[in-house]
N, C-alpha and C positions, 0 to 999 in steps of 0.2 A: 575095573578093580582098582582102588586107590592103593598108591606107592605108600609103603611103610618106610621111615627113616629113622635109623638111630642117631641121636644128635648127643655126642659126647663133650663137655666143656660147655658151661652155659654163663660164662662170665659176662663182663661188660659188652663184648662184641656177641659171644654163642648165644646169648639170651634173646637178643632183637632179631640174629639170623634165624633162631628155630622157631620164633613167633611168626616171622613171614613165611615160613615154609607151612605153616598151619593155615595162614591165611589163603595162602595159594593151592589150598585143597590135599596137603599132604599128611598123612597120618604120622605123628611124631611121637617116638618113645625116647625119652629124656633122661639124662644121668649126668650129676655132678656130685661133686664132694660136699658142696655148699648147700644146706638145707633151704637157705633164702633162694637161692638161685634155682632150685628145684620146684619151690613153691610157687616163684615167678612163673615159670615156665608151665607147671600145670594150670595156672589161672589164664596163661594164653593159650590153653587147647590142648597143650602137650600133655602126654601120657607119662607119669613117673615110673622110673624103673629102679629097682634096688642094688644095680650095679652094672658096669660097663657090659660084663657079658649077658645080662638080662636084658638090654636094651638091644642089643645086637641081634640075639637069637631070632631068626625069623624075619627079619628085617631084609628089604630088598636094596637099601643102600647104607651106607655109615658115612657121617660127618663129623670130623673131628674139629675144635677148636681149642688147643690147649697152649700152656706156654711156652715150653722149648722142647727141643728135638728128644731130650732124654725122656720125657713125659709121651711126647707120640710114639718113640720105640717103643715103649714099655707097655703102653695101652694096647697096640696092634699084636705085640708078640704075646702079652700075657692074657689078653681077653678077646680082642677081634676075631684074631685068625682061628681060634679054636671054636668060637660061638657061631662065625658067619654060616649063612647056608651058601651051598653052591651057587655060584652066578653071582653073589652080592658084589655092590660097585662100592669103592672106599674112595673118599674124599677127604684129604686133609687140607683144612683152611688154615692151619697155624703158620706162623711165621717161624721158620727153623733153618737150621744151616743145611746147604745144599747136599752135602755128604748124607747126612741121615736121612734126608727125604728121599735120595735114591736108593740108600741101602731098603729102606722100608718097602717103597714100589716093588724093588727086586725080589724081596722076601714074598711080599703079597702074590707077585705074577709066578713065582716059583710055586706057589700054594694054587694057582687056578685061578686068581681074582684078579680083575682089572681095576687099575687104583689110579688117581692123579694127586699131585700136590697142587693146591687152589688158593694160594694166599691172597689176603685182601688188602685193598686201598680205600680210605674214606673214612675212618674212624666210627665212634659210636654213634652219632645222628644219622651217618649213611646205615648202618647196620640196623638201627631201629625202623628206617625209613625204606629200606630195601633198595636203596641205591649205590651200592658197594661197586667196586671193580674187582672182577677177579682175574688173576694171572695165572694161567693153568701150564701145568707141565705134566707131559702123558702121551700114550699112543693116542693116535687117531681115532679108534675105535672106543677108546676109554673117554676120550674128550667129548664125543656125540653124545654118550650117553650122561656125561655129567653135566652138559650145559644145561638141559631144560631143569634140574634141581638147583643150579647156582643161578639161572637166570630168575628164578624165583625170589631170591634174597639180593639180586645186584640190578645194575642198569648196563655193566658191559662185562661181558665175558670173553676174554682174549686167550688163545690158544698161543702159548710162547715156544713151544718145541715139545721136545721129550722130557722125561723124567727128570726132575730138579729144577727144570727151566722156568718154572713159576717162581721159585723161592728166588733163584737168580736175577729175575725181574725185579722181583720186590725188593730186596736189599740193595740193589743199584739205584732203583727208583729213590728208595730212602736215603741213601747216602746222598742222593743229588738235593733232596729236600733239606737235609740236616746241613750241609754246606752252604745252600743258596739261603736258610734262614740267619745262619750266623752272617751271612755277607750283608745281609739286608738290614739287620741289627746295629752292624758296625756303620751301615752308612747313614742310617738314621741318627743315631748317636752322635757320630761326627758331624751331621748336618745340622743339628741343635748347637753344637759347641761352636761353629761357625757363624752362627747368628741366623741360621734358618727356620723359620716355623715347621713344624713336621707336618701340617696340613699344606702348606706351600710346597715343600719338598716331595710329599706324596704326589700332588696335582701335575709336578714337572716328571719325577720319575716316572710316574705309572702308564706315561703317554710317551716316553722315552727309552732308549735302547736298555737301560737297566731294569726295566719292567719283568716281574717275575709272579709266580703265584705266591709267594710268601710274603711278595707286596700287596698285591691287588686283591688277592683271596683271603688271606690270613696276616693282615698288617699287626705288627708287634706291639705297636704304642695304642692305647686307648684313645677313643674318639677319632679316629683316623680311619678311613674306608669302610668297609662292610662290618657288621659287628662281628667281632672275634673273641677268643678266650681273655685277650688284653682287656677288654672291656668289663671281665667278670672277675678281676685280679690274678688272671692268668688258672682260673679254675675251669674243670672240664676239657674238652680236647684230647690233645696228643701228648701223654704225659714224658717227662723228660726221661724218666727211667725205660720207656719204652723205645724212644728215639735213640737212647744210649744202646741199648740190646740190639736194635736194628744195625747201628754203627759197628759195633763191636764184629756182628755176623759178617757186614760187608770188609771190615778190613781182613779179616780171618780168610774169607773167600778170597779178597784180592792176593792174599800172602799164598794160597794154595795153587794159584795159577802164575804168580810172579807179575801181578797188574801193580803198575805205579798209581797209587791212590794220596797224595799228599794233602789234597783237601780234605777227603774223607777222614786222613788221620788225625788231622786237626782240628775238624769238627767233633770228632770222638773225644779228643784230649779236653777240649772245653766243655762238653757235655759232662764228661767225668768231673770236673772241677764243679759244675753247678750242682750235679747229686751229691758230690761230697759235702757239699754246703747244705745238705737235706731238703732239698729242693726238687727231689726225684718225683714228687705228685703232683708239681706244677705243669701247665702247659710248655711245650718245648720252645714255644716264642718267648717265654720267660729268660731265654739265655740273654736277651736285651739288658738284664739287671747286672748282669756279669761283664757287659761291655760298656755300660754307660759311664 
């Protein structure tokens, strides 16, 4: 019998994820506030729903991919909990704050449902290609049920621990990414001012102790290393606004547990400056323009 999945939130990430569920044999009932997103999901083989509750009714599992914690909490409280059939599994793949993730999972558990927080890493290309990494928080039994569904959308599904730990892993990872990208951009900008050719500096540092993913997989200068958004005037990729969102989540989480994150704080401040200049839609590697 085909498993039916309600998919709520069909934006740049969710649209590709829902399409991959269809490709892997799931029956997907899709909903989004955007007519264009719904049309694309329908073209990919999903069934259009008239609302979130309509999508959820009778579904075996519910996957959500929403902008922020307030949206996740509202959708589950107002639509999902009341419409879901007994035994339905909930998977929230949004990137939100840890406290809200835990609160929604606790509410779902109290109503007799199993739920995981399962934020993703990999970006739009990985969402379309089914090669995302999922960091999953939740009970062992819920993770075991969620893994086949997540595996249909990704290359790696890793159990981080209890409720909220998926979100914790995601924001720690992206704080590290944001800080290393800033440092990478600083180094390239300084190298050029010291008279080094960017490609020469890349050839040296990419095989030395300064090597990082930000340098060798996502170089912030055009024409250096593998093709990246830098080669397309910083269009596409992972937007500055999204990096800033994740850095704010990270610094808020750090404050809540009294963790010292000076590099995370510095990265947040720099990305805020870039966003304030109207560059929120550009790829986050465009921070090099601020530092050059």
